[in-house]
N, C-alpha and C positions, 0 to 999 in steps of 0.2 A: 555491619554496614561499612563500606569502604568510603572514607572521607576524602579520598583523592588528593592526599597531601604528599605523595611520594616524590614529587618534583618541586616541592616548596621549601623555602628556607625561612625559619621562624626565629625571631629574636625575642627572648622573654627577659625583661629587666627584673632584677632582684629575684633570681630563680634558684637560690641555693637551699631554700627551705620552704616549708608550708605550702601555700596555694601556688606560689611560683614554681616550686620544684614539681609539684603534681601537674602543673600545666606543661612544663617542659617534658616530663615523662609521657604524658598523654599524647602530645604531639609527635614525640619520637616513636611511640608505639604505632602511630598512624603512618610512619614512614617519612616524616618530615626531617630535614636536616635542622637541628636545633642549636641555637647559640645560648649557652648558660652564662649568666652574668652574676657577679658578686663583687664585693670589695676586697677580697683576700684570695690569694692563690689557693690556700688551704681549703677555704669553703667551696670554691668553684671545683677544685679536684675532687673533693668529697661528694659533691652533688652529681658530678659526672660518673663517678664510680657507682653511686646509688642507682642512677638511671640505667647504667649498662648492666647492672645485675638483674634488673627487671626486664630490660630490653636489650639482649645481647648484640642485636644487629644495629643498634642505635647509631646514627651518624651524628656526632656531637662536637661542638666547638666551644671553648671556654674564653670568655673575656673578663679580665680582671679590671674593673673600672668603677669608680664612684660616680654614678650617673646623677647625683644631686648637684654636681658641679659642672661648669662649662668645660673645664679641662678634661674631666673623666669622660664626658660625652664625646668630645673631640677625638679622644683616644679610641673610643668605641667605634666611631665612624671610620677611623683608619683601618681597623681590623675587620669591620663588616660594612663596607661602603653601600651595599644594596641588600634588601631582604624582601621577601614577599608578604611576610606576616610580622607585625609588631604587636607585642602584648606588653602594654604599659602596666606592669604589676608592682614595680618598686613602691614601697610605702612604709610608713611608720605610724604608730599611734601612741599616745601618752595620756592616761587619765590625769586630769588636772582641773582644779576649779577655775572658773572664768577669771577671777580676780587675780589669780596667780600665774596666768598665762602672760609671759613677758613679750615685748616686741621681738626679741631674739627667738622665742619659741615659735611665734607666728612665722617669722621669716624662715626658720629652719624647716618647719613642717611643709610650708609652701614649696621650698626648694625640693624637697624629697618627693612629696606626693603630687605636685602640680607641675612645676617647671621641668622636672625630668621628663615627663611625658610630652610636654610642649616641645621641648628641644628635640627629642627623638622623632616626633611626628613631623616637625618642621623640616627635618632632613629627609625622612624616608617617603613622606606622602607625595612630593613632586615626582620622585623616581617611580612610585607605583603608578602615577598618572601616565608616565611615559610608556609603561608596559601595558597600561589599561587593565591592570589586575593588582589587587592588594587588599590586605585586611589590617585595620588598626583596631585594637580592642584595649579599652581602658578598664582595669580592675578597680571599680569603685566600691560601694558598700551600701547596705541598707541604711547606714548612717547618713547617706546623702539625703534621704527622705525623712527618717526619724533622727534628727540632730540630737546626739546624746548630750545631756546636761553635764556629764562628767568629763567631756572632752569636746567642747564646742569647736575648737580649732580643727580638730580632726574632721568632724562632720562637715565643716565649711569646705575643706579641701576635697572631700568626696563629692559634694554638690558641684564644685568647680569642674571635677573631672567629667561628670555627666554633661555639663553645659558645653565643655570643650568638645567632647565627642559628638554631640548634636550639631554644634556649630561646624565642625570639620565635615560631618556628613553632608551638610548643605552644600559643600564645595564639590561633592563627588557626582553631581547630577549627570546622568547619562553615561557614566563610566562603569568599569568593572571593579571599582574600588569601593569598599564599605568601611564605615567607622561606627562602632557600637560600644556601649559600656555594659559591664556586668556588675550586678549588685549582690554580692554574697551577703549572707546573714552571718550570725555567730558561727565561726568555723574552728574546728579543732586543729589549729595550726600549732607550729612549734612554740610560739610565744603563749598562746592560750593554754596549751597543755601544761606548760611549766607553771603558769599562774594558777590554774586549777589544782594542780598537785600541791603547790606551796600553800594555797589557801586551805585545802583539805588537811594538810599536816598541821597547820597552825590552829585549826578548829578541832583537831582530834577526830575527824570524821573521814568518810570515804569520798573518792572522786565522784562516784555516782550520785551521792547525796548533795554534793556541791553543785553539780550540773542540774539536778532537779530543782534545787532552791533558786538557782539563777533563772530558770525558765518560769518559775512561779512568781518571782518577785521583780526581776529586772527586765525580762523579755516575755511577759505573760501572754502576748498576742500570738506567740509562735504556734504553728499548727502541728509541727513535728515534735516539739518539746524536747529537742536535743540539738547538740552541735552538729552542723554539717561536717562532712569530711572534705579535705582538700580535693580528693578525687572526684567527688560530686560536683564541685565547682569546675574542676578541670574538664569534665565531660561536656558541660555547656560551652566552655571556651573553645574546645576542639572543634565542635560543630560550627560555631560562629566563625572560626578561622578557615573553614573549608569552603571549597566551591559550592557545596550543596546549600550554603546559607545565603546565596546571592540575592534573595528577595528581602533579607533582613538588613536594614540600613537605618542609622540614626536612632536605634532602639536602645532603651535601658532595660536590660533583661535581668530579672530577679532570680536568684538562687538562695533565697532567704527563709525557706521553710514556711512561707505564708505569714511571716511576722508582720509585713506591711499590709494594713487592712484596706487601703484604697484599691479600687478595681482598675484604675488607670495609672 
């Protein structure tokens, strides 16, 4: 299927690893010009090299900027003043009991997970309206629905992303611009892979056993009983970013393996 992205420019925040890297690669594969973002030149260069190995004809640009800050966001706007597609992927998570989550922890996770997407959307959305075409996609999480007790602050930021996306979608009435959120489930990203490997080593067991136990005890409602791959999440994002998804707006789309049991 041709997703008709060859004339589009996409900005993927936090795209040097994991889901973000997979999204950047999928969009590049579909012919979009992709802006890869990270906080260090080394990480950005490595991500671009990885994508180009998979997609030799990829048209890529790198932006080194910490988008959790106003200064970093301003620097990004100077290098990429206009884009057709904005994927707000930048995010962090940190398992921590509620009593131990400090004010600073709350502020930091909101700066990274919520305000980065707000600042980027505030800049690019009006420009998309001028062109009467655009896509803004927030990478949220099933944790937006199933708030995890072990990291409540993370879940709250993911719920906030869904709310922001829906609110922004309400401003797009009658235009060619759409705003949606994607809710991945447990995904075998770089951080998760390292965590699982370390846990397996500490328990003297295999990675597959750790994964099986996780879905038996921690996420028992999963229907696929495994971690999703970043590429599986990226496939949904690539479609939502395309002109073919024009009737999908204001939606919270799940890629969580059936983990969320509600039908709405």
